[in-house]
N, C-alpha and C positions, 0 to 999 in steps of 0.2 A: 504494500500500500504506500502511495506517495502522498505528498501534502495536499494535492488537488483532491484526491479521493477522500482523504481524512476530512477536509473542509466540507465536502459534499455530504459525508456521513453526519457531521455535526449539524448541518442545516436540516437534513431530513429528520434526524432524531429530535431536534428542537421543535420542528413543525408537528411531528407525531405527538409530542407531549403537550402541544398547544401553547408553547412559550413564544413570546415576542423578543425582538432584539433588546428592548428596554428591560424586559424581565431578566434576561441574561446579564445585562450590565448591572442591574440592581443587586442580583444575588451573587455574582462573582467579583464585582468591583473592577471588571475589565472595561477599558474605554471602548466607545462605539467603533472607532477606527480600527482597533485591534480585533474586535469581534468580527467585523466585516472582512478584515484581512485573513483571519483564520478560516472563515467559511468559504472565501474565494480561493484559498490556498496560495496566497501571494507572500512568499517569504521576504521579499525585498521591502515590504511595507511594515514588517514586524521589527521590534527592537532587538537588543542583544539576545543571542541564543539562550542564555540562562533564563532571562525574563520570559522569552517566548515559550520555552518548555513549561515554565510555571503557569502561564496562561492556558496552555493546552491541558495540563493536569486539572486545573480548576474547572475548565469547561467540561472535560470528560467526566469528572465526579458529578457535576450537576446533571449530566445526561445519563448517568448510570453506566458509563463505559470504563474500560480498564485504563487508568491514568498512566501507568508505566508503559504499556504498549503504545499508547498515543504519543507519549514523550519520545519514544524510540523513533517513531516516524519523523518527528521534528528534528531530532539529532541527525538522522540519516540525510534529511534535506539539506542541512547546513554543511555536512561533509561533502555532499555532491556539488554544492555551490563552490566550496573551497578548492575542489579538485578539477574544476572546469579550466581547461588550458586554452591557449591561443588557437584560432582556426588555422588549419594547415594551408599552405600556399596553394592556390588554384593553378593547375597547369594550363599553358596556353594551348587551347584546343582549336585555334583558327585554322580552317582548311584552305588550301590554295583555291583560288577562283578559276573556273573553267572559262575559256573564251566562248564566243558566240559563233553560230553557224558551223562551218567546216572545222574550225578549231576545236569545238566541243566534241564533234564526232571523232576526230583524230585522237584526242585525249582519252576518250572512252575506249577506243580500240587498243591503245597502248596499255591502258589499265587492265583490260580483259586478257591481253597476251601475258602481262606480268603475273596476273593471278594464276593462269594456267601453268606458267613456268614454275612458280612457287609450289603448286600442287604436285607437279611431276617430281621436283627435287625432294619434297617432303616424303613422297612415296618411296623414292630410291633410298633415302637415308633410313627410313623405317625398315625396309627389307634388309639393308646391310646390318643394322643394329640387331635385328631379330636373328640373323645368322650368327653374329658374334655371341649373342646370349645363349644360343643353342649349343655352340661349341664350348663355351665356358661352363655351362651347366654340367656337361659330361665329365669335365675334369675337376669340378668343385668338390671340396670336402663336405660330407654330409653334415647338415646343421646340428644333428644330435651329437656327433663326435666333436664338433667345434665347441658346442656348449659344455660338454663334459670336460674338454681340455681346459676351457676357461675357468670352470669351477674347481678344477684340481689345483690351480695356481693360487696360493694364499695371497691375500692383499691386506692393506692396512684397514683396521676396523673403521666402519663408517661413523662419523660424528654428526649427529643431527643438530643443525644450527637453529637458533630461535629467530624466526622472521628473517631468513637469509638476506633478502634484498635490502633491508634497512639496518642490518646488524652493526655496521661501522658507525653510523650516525647515532644509534641508540647508545652504544658503548661510550662514545665521546661525551654524550650528555651525562651518563652515569659517572664517568670518570671526572668530569668537570665538577659535578655536585660533590663527590667525595673529597676533591681537592679543596673546595670552598669550605666544607665542614671540618677539614683537618682531621678526619677520622683515621687513626692508625691503630691496628691491632697490636697488643703487647706481645713481645717475643716470649716464646715458651721457655721456662727455666731449664737450664742444662744441668742435669744431675745424673745420678747413677741408676735411675729407674729404668725398667724395661721399656723397649720402644713403644709397645702398645699403650702402656700407662702414660707415657710422655705425650703421645698423640691425643689421647683422651683429655688430658689436662689442657692441652693447647686448644682443642675444640671448645672446651668449656669456657676458657678465657676469652676466646673470640666471640662466643655467644653473649657473654656478659658485656663485652665492649660494644657489641652492636645495639644492645638495648639502651634506651634513653637514660638520662640521669635519674628519672623517677621510676625506672624499672619497666616502662611501657615498651611494647614491641614497636618496631619501626617498619614502615612500608614506603618504598620509593617507586613512583610510576614515572617513566620517561617516555615521551612521545616522539616517534619519527614521522607519524601522520596525525592528522586531526582526529581526536578521540573524545567522546563524551564519557564521563566517569560519574557513577552514582553509587555511593558507599554508605553503609550503615555501620557506624563505629560503636561497638559495645551495645548493640540493640537499637541504635538510632535515637531520634527525638522522642520516641514513645517510651523509652526507658530512662530512669533517673541516671544521669551521668553520661548518657549516650549522645551521639552527634550524627547528623545526616549531612553528607557532603555531596554536592551536585555541581560539577564544574566541567568545562570544555578545555582540553589542552590542545594547543597548536603545535606543529612540528618544531622540535627543539626545546619545548617547555617540559618541566617536570613538576611533580606534586608529591610532597612528603606527608604521610599520615601516621598517627600514633594510636595505639589501642592497648587496653589492659587484658581483655579476655578474648574477644572475637571480633572479626571484621568480615562483612559480606560485601563484596565489591562487584558491580556490574559494569562491563566495558562495552561501549557501543561500537568500537572498532578494535577488537582485541589483537588483530594482526598488526596494528600500527603502534604498539607500545611494548615496553620491556619492564619487568617488575623485579625489584630487589626486596627480599624479606629478611630483616635483621642483618643487612650487609651482604647477603648471598643472593646470586641470581636465581629467581624462581622460574623453573622450567614449565612451560605449557605450550600446547600447539593451538594455533589459530590462524585463519586466513584474513587477509585485508577485507574489512567490512563486516566481519563476523561478530555477532553479539555473544559474549561469554560471561558467566558468573563464576567468581573465585571466592573461596571461603578460607580465611586464615585464623588459626587458633594460637594464642600465646603459649610459648613453651613452659 
């Protein structure tokens, strides 16, 4: 569903419930111009994406529709606008003009002769290539043997990258943020303990260093593409001490969040972001434009 279809749904549902534009304005506190822009699906006449998604949620609640699904349509509309590129250059398709009278007939005759010559040449080349393919097929190694030979040769283990097309830019954003924060993991103490015990102690020290000064877990989201983020921190606004975060990140921007118990985060473009959880890269698979929900629990 796009914004035009969402606006039409709003209008039809409003009329079905017997509500006027003035009724919507009075009950949602949305201005008339914004109500009309929503129903007509004109994103350019709406304010900042954060406010526009808030209008969509309020209007959806009034009509008994799912506010989160409607907000996702709005988020997708703004991402589509951000990703619109320049129009490709138009090739010069001007055809040569033919002369009048006998000149036109001569040009047509030359054109027909040329087409016939090209057809004959194409047929000859096809026949020659078919003969070569037939001879080559007789001497070719069976595909099954080639496949078995390739499988018998060991190769380096495949390493799955997180969002390969944007990995470099995302790592730059994360690295820049770490440099600004000055976060350095303490070196593990060198003593006579066994190697396994030493590694466990180092991992524990790194986890403590990643936590905030108040013991809260940290989450860092870095964007390589425009992405809408909706997160409920420790239960959200409905729970005492909880917070709800609703923000749109542009390419190159990052957002740091803290929580004590649990965070549920919904990403409108999961393929366009990378996530660090307590200083460690959090692996997950997502394509560009895919909506994904992630849940994080404090250690």
